[in-house]
C-alpha positions in Angstrom: -3.0 19.1 4.0 -6.0 21.0 2.4 -7.7 20.1 -0.8 -5.0 19.1 -3.3 -4.2 21.5 -5.9 -4.2 18.9 -8.6 -7.6 17.8 -7.4 -9.0 21.3 -7.7 -7.5 21.4 -11.3 -9.1 18.1 -12.1 -12.5 19.3 -10.9 -13.8 20.6 -14.2 -13.0 17.3 -16.0 -14.5 15.2 -13.2 -17.8 17.4 -13.3 -18.0 16.7 -17.0 -17.7 12.9 -16.3 -20.3 13.1 -13.6 -22.7 14.9 -15.8 -22.3 12.4 -18.6 -22.8 9.6 -16.2 -25.9 11.3 -14.7 -27.4 11.6 -18.2 -26.9 7.9 -18.8 -28.1 6.0 -15.8 -28.2 2.4 -15.8 -29.7 -0.2 -13.4 -28.3 -3.0 -11.2 -25.9 -5.2 -13.2 -27.0 -3.6 -16.7 -24.2 -0.9 -16.3 -22.5 -1.9 -19.6 -22.1 1.7 -20.9 -20.9 3.1 -17.5 -18.5 0.2 -17.1 -17.2 0.8 -20.6 -16.7 4.6 -19.9 -14.9 3.7 -16.6 -12.6 1.2 -18.2 -11.8 3.6 -21.1 -10.9 6.3 -18.7 -8.7 4.2 -16.7 -6.7 3.0 -19.8 -6.5 6.7 -20.8 -4.8 7.4 -17.4 -2.2 4.8 -17.9 -3.5 2.5 -15.2 -1.2 -0.6 -15.1 -4.1 -3.2 -15.3 -7.8 -2.9 -16.0 -10.0 -5.8 -15.5 -13.7 -5.8 -16.7 -16.5 -8.3 -16.1 -15.7 -8.9 -12.4 -18.9 -9.5 -10.6 -20.6 -9.7 -14.0 -20.1 -6.0 -14.9 -17.6 -4.6 -12.3 -14.4 -3.0 -13.2 -11.1 -2.8 -11.3 -8.0 -0.8 -12.1 -4.5 -1.5 -10.5 -2.2 1.3 -10.0 1.3 0.4 -9.0 3.5 2.9 -7.0 7.0 3.9 -7.3 8.5 1.7 -4.5 8.9 -2.0 -4.3 6.1 -2.6 -1.8 3.6 -5.5 -2.3 0.7 -4.2 -0.2 -2.5 -3.5 -2.0 -5.5 -1.3 -0.8 -8.9 -1.2 -2.3 -10.9 2.0 -3.0 -14.5 1.3 -4.0 -17.3 3.3 -5.8 -20.7 2.1 -6.9 -22.1 2.7 -10.4 -25.7 1.8 -10.6 -28.7 4.2 -10.6 -32.3 3.9 -9.6 -35.7 3.2 -11.3 -37.0 6.7 -10.5 -38.3 9.6 -12.8 -36.0 12.7 -12.4 -37.6 16.1 -11.7 -34.3 18.1 -11.2 -34.6 20.1 -14.5 -30.8 20.3 -14.6 -29.0 20.6 -18.0 -27.4 17.2 -17.2 -30.7 15.5 -16.1 -31.3 11.8 -17.0 -32.0 11.2 -20.8 -33.7 7.9 -19.9 -37.3 8.0 -18.6 -37.8 6.2 -15.3 -34.1 6.0 -14.4 -31.9 8.5 -12.6 -28.9 8.7 -10.4 -30.8 9.5 -7.2 -28.2 8.2 -4.8 -25.2 9.9 -6.1 -23.3 6.9 -7.6 -22.4 9.1 -10.6 -20.6 11.3 -8.1 -18.9 8.4 -6.4 -17.8 7.0 -9.7 -16.5 10.3 -11.0 -14.5 11.2 -7.8 -12.8 7.7 -7.8 -12.0 8.3 -11.4 -10.5 11.7 -10.5 -8.4 10.0 -7.8 -7.3 7.3 -10.2 -6.0 9.9 -12.7 -4.2 11.6 -10.0 -2.7 8.5 -8.5 -1.6 7.2 -12.0 0.1 10.5 -12.6 2.0 10.8 -9.3 2.4 7.2 -8.0 3.7 8.7 -4.7 3.2 5.4 -2.7 4.9 2.0 -2.3 2.6 -0.8 -3.1 -0.6 -0.8 -5.2 -4.0 0.6 -5.3 -7.0 -1.2 -6.7 -9.7 1.2 -7.7 -13.0 -0.9 -7.7 -16.1 0.2 -9.6 -19.1 -1.9 -8.5 -22.4 -2.7 -10.1 -25.8 -3.4 -8.5 -25.4 -1.8 -5.1 -29.1 -0.9 -5.1 -30.5 -4.3 -4.1 -28.5 -6.5 -6.4 -25.7 -7.5 -4.0 -23.0 -6.4 -6.6 -20.4 -6.2 -3.8 -21.0 -9.9 -3.0 -20.8 -10.8 -6.6 -17.4 -9.2 -6.9 -16.2 -10.8 -3.8 -17.4 -14.3 -4.8 -15.7 -13.7 -8.2 -12.4 -13.5 -6.4 -11.9 -9.7 -6.1 -9.8 -9.8 -2.9 -7.8 -12.8 -3.8 -7.1 -11.8 -7.4 -5.6 -8.4 -6.5 -4.4 -9.6 -2.9 -6.2 -6.7 -1.3 -5.3 -6.1 2.3 -7.8 -3.4 3.2 -10.8 -1.9 1.5 -12.5 1.4 1.9 -15.8 2.9 0.6 -17.4 6.4 0.6 -21.0 7.6 0.2 -22.3 11.3 0.0 -24.7 12.5 2.6 -27.3 15.3 2.0 -27.7 17.5 4.9 -24.0 17.3 5.9 -22.1 20.4 4.8 -19.8 20.2 1.8 -16.3 19.9 3.2 -17.2 17.7 6.1 -16.9 13.9 6.8 -18.5 11.5 9.1 -17.5 7.9 10.2 -17.8 5.7 13.2 -16.3 2.3 14.5 -18.6 -0.7 14.3 -22.0 -0.6 12.6 -22.5 2.4 10.5 -25.2 1.1 8.2 -27.9 -1.4 9.0 -28.8 -4.9 7.9 -31.8 -4.3 5.5 -33.9 -7.4 5.9 -37.2 -8.0 4.1 -40.3 -9.9 5.0 -43.3 -11.1 3.0 -46.4 -12.3 4.8 -49.3 -14.1 3.1 -52.5 -14.5 5.1 -54.9 -17.2 3.9 -58.4 -16.7 5.2 -61.8 -17.6 3.7 -63.5 -15.4 1.2 -67.2 -14.4 1.3 -69.9 -11.7 0.9 -69.1 -8.6 2.9 -72.6 -8.7 4.2 -71.9 -12.0 5.9 -68.5 -11.6 7.6 -69.5 -14.4 10.1 -69.2 -16.9 7.2 -65.8 -15.8 6.2 -62.3 -15.5 7.7 -61.3 -12.0 7.0 -57.6 -11.8 6.1 -57.8 -7.9 6.1 -58.8 -7.9 9.7 -56.2 -10.4 10.6 -53.6 -8.4 8.6 -54.5 -5.2 10.3 -54.0 -6.9 13.7 -50.6 -8.2 12.7 -49.4 -4.7 11.5 -50.3 -3.3 14.9 -48.5 -6.1 16.9 -45.4 -6.0 14.8 -44.9 -2.5 16.0 -44.6 -4.0 19.6 -41.4 -5.7 18.7 -39.5 -2.4 18.8 -41.5 -1.1 21.5 -41.5 -4.0 23.9 -39.2 -6.8 22.8 -35.8 -5.1 22.1 -33.4 -3.6 24.6 -34.2 0.2 24.4 -30.5 1.0 23.9 -30.4 -1.1 20.7 -31.5 0.1 17.2 -34.5 -1.6 15.5 -36.9 -0.5 12.9 -39.8 -2.8 11.8 -41.9 -1.2 9.1 -44.8 -2.6 7.1 -44.7 -0.8 3.7 -47.3 -2.7 1.7 -50.7 -4.2 2.4 -52.6 -5.7 -0.5 -55.9 -7.4 -0.5 -59.4 -7.5 -2.1 -60.8 -6.4 -5.5 -64.1 -4.6 -4.7 -66.3 -3.2 -2.0 -68.5 -6.1 -1.3 -66.3 -9.1 -1.2 -64.1 -10.3 1.7 -61.0 -11.7 -0.1 -59.4 -15.0 0.3 -55.9 -13.7 1.0 -54.0 -10.5 2.1 -50.3 -9.8 1.6 -48.0 -7.8 3.8 -44.6 -6.6 2.9 -42.0 -4.8 5.0 -38.5 -4.3 6.3 -36.5 -4.8 9.5 -33.4 -2.8 10.2 -30.8 -3.7 12.9 -27.2 -3.0 13.8 -26.4 -6.4 15.5 -27.0 -10.2 15.0 -28.9 -10.8 18.3 -31.6 -8.0 17.6 -31.8 -9.2 13.9 -32.5 -12.9 15.1 -35.0 -11.8 17.7 -36.9 -9.6 15.2 -37.3 -12.5 12.8 -38.3 -14.9 15.4 -40.9 -12.6 16.9 -42.4 -11.7 13.5 -42.9 -15.4 12.8 -44.4 -15.9 16.2 -46.8 -13.0 16.0 -47.9 -13.8 12.5 -48.5 -17.5 13.4 -50.2 -16.8 16.6 -52.7 -14.1 15.3 -53.5 -16.2 12.2 -54.2 -19.3 14.3 -56.4 -17.4 16.7 -58.7 -16.4 13.9 -58.7 -19.9 12.1 -56.5 -18.6 9.3 -53.2 -19.8 7.9 -50.1 -17.5 7.2 -46.7 -17.9 5.5 -43.8 -15.9 6.3 -40.8 -15.4 3.9 -37.9 -13.6 5.7 -34.8 -12.5 3.6 -31.5 -11.2 4.7 -30.0 -9.7 1.5 -27.2 -7.9 3.2 -25.4 -7.8 6.7 -24.6 -4.8 8.8 -22.0 -2.5 7.4 -19.5 -2.7 10.2 -16.3 -0.6 10.2 -13.1 -2.1 11.5 -11.5 0.0 14.3 -8.0 0.5 13.0 -9.2 1.2 9.4 -11.8 3.7 10.8 -8.9 5.5 12.4 -7.1 5.5 9.1 -10.1 7.0 7.2 -10.8 9.5 9.9 -7.1 10.7 9.9 -7.1 11.0 6.1 -10.3 13.1 6.2 -8.9 15.3 9.0 -5.8 16.0 7.0 -8.0 17.4 4.2 -10.7 19.4 6.2 -9.4 19.6 9.7 -10.4 17.8 12.8 -13.5 20.0 13.5 -15.1 19.1 10.2 -14.8 15.2 10.7 -17.3 13.6 13.0 -15.6 10.4 14.1 -18.5 9.0 16.2 -21.6 9.8 13.9 -24.9 8.1 14.7 -25.4 5.0 12.6 -27.9 5.1 9.8 -30.7 2.5 9.4 -30.3 2.4 5.7 -28.5 -0.6 4.2 -25.3 -0.8 2.1 -23.8 -3.9 0.3 -20.2 -2.6 0.9 -20.9 -4.7 4.0 -19.9 -7.8 2.0 -16.5 -6.3 1.2 -16.0 -5.5 4.9 -16.8 -9.1 5.8 -14.1 -10.1 3.3 -11.3 -7.7 4.3 -10.8 -5.1 7.1 -11.8 -1.6 6.0 -14.1 1.4 6.6 -17.0 3.2 5.1 -17.0 7.1 5.4 -19.8 9.7 4.6 -18.9 12.9 2.7 -21.0 16.0 3.0 -23.4 16.7 0.0 -24.8 20.1 1.4 -28.4 21.1 1.6 -29.7 19.1 -1.3 -32.7 16.9 -1.7 -32.5 13.5 0.1 -31.1 10.2 -1.3 -33.6 8.3 -3.4 -35.6 11.5 -4.1 -36.6 12.5 -7.7 -35.2 16.0 -7.0 -31.8 14.8 -5.7 -28.7 15.6 -7.5 -25.0 15.0 -6.4 -23.3 18.2 -5.4 -20.3 19.0 -7.7 -18.8 21.2 -5.0 -17.9 18.0 -3.0 -15.7 16.6 -5.9 -12.4 18.1 -4.9 -12.8 17.0 -1.3 -13.7 13.4 -2.4 -10.7 13.2 -4.6 -8.4 14.6 -2.1 -9.7 12.2 0.5 -9.0 9.2 -1.7 -5.6 10.3 -2.6 -4.6 11.2 1.0 -5.9 7.8 2.3 -4.1 5.9 -0.4 -0.8 7.6 0.1 -1.1 7.4 3.9 -1.8 3.7 3.8 1.0 2.9 1.4 3.7 5.5 2.6 5.9 3.4 4.8 5.0 -0.3 4.8 7.3 -1.1 7.5 4.8 0.6 9.8 1.6 -1.0 8.4 
């Protein structure tokens, strides 16, 4: 089953929707215009039930099939943009300074709207499909908010699936894997409390900058010497702030960074070692240090059977040779993990071609991927709800 003819026919409309969304980016939970646009389209399509305000600003549409089946599967897209200044120069570039769709959520939303229109027209399945439009993926845990607001129970969702575009993967290809596909994106904040003084008299001070530098160096040894080499771990210090001028040793220094892991054991070890290293080095120099360690999102871990379901649907669209069913996991984070904690499901990557990378001001979602994304969603939905006696 190649790209659906109807998906190709819908592509022009979906491009327009995508360009509209791209021009009007909204951040985190403040996606009111986007959510209103989505809800309006779903009602136009004749979707049976449209619910707004789930997880604060999320939208869910329920599409009932022709049969008498009761099984429900969920298809999810994210809606929020990023606080970034766009430099693409495209005719549909962001109209709001300092905000842009630099992760392709405009494309995700548009493709799922296209699939919803197709599925509402054909209803060639037995059961129901919940199309889920989520706010606040970019650091706001919008998926968790929707789950805690009763998403799965309210719609009796049995399985849930997500999709994300991937620059560097050719258009017309997909990639997926069983188990961890995206990392747990932990954060840490370290405050070193020394003793300030004149830079000409360092012996009378306790220099938090020198202590911080030693901490940064030693944190790199966690990945190099503390973790099993076959496991994935990233420890990155991304911010080091201290001091006000050239001749003063400051009282404090602040370090901020991230830890990325694909399993609980490595995650727990990394947190423990960060705390031990910081405390040990600070104490050795007569300073004090505080560590705040946050775990905003778990590993995005695909369920085995549902991964097979997703891979099979993708292969039906683009052929087996164009689906990598054992792709290397990414160290980026994704809050769809919360939905996968609540229900079995899978998260797949769709090729975006040779574009700028995600979270880059020159990035733009590739409209050539639209028909593939719509076809994938439709094929997956119809496949999962074809014959419920075999589910």
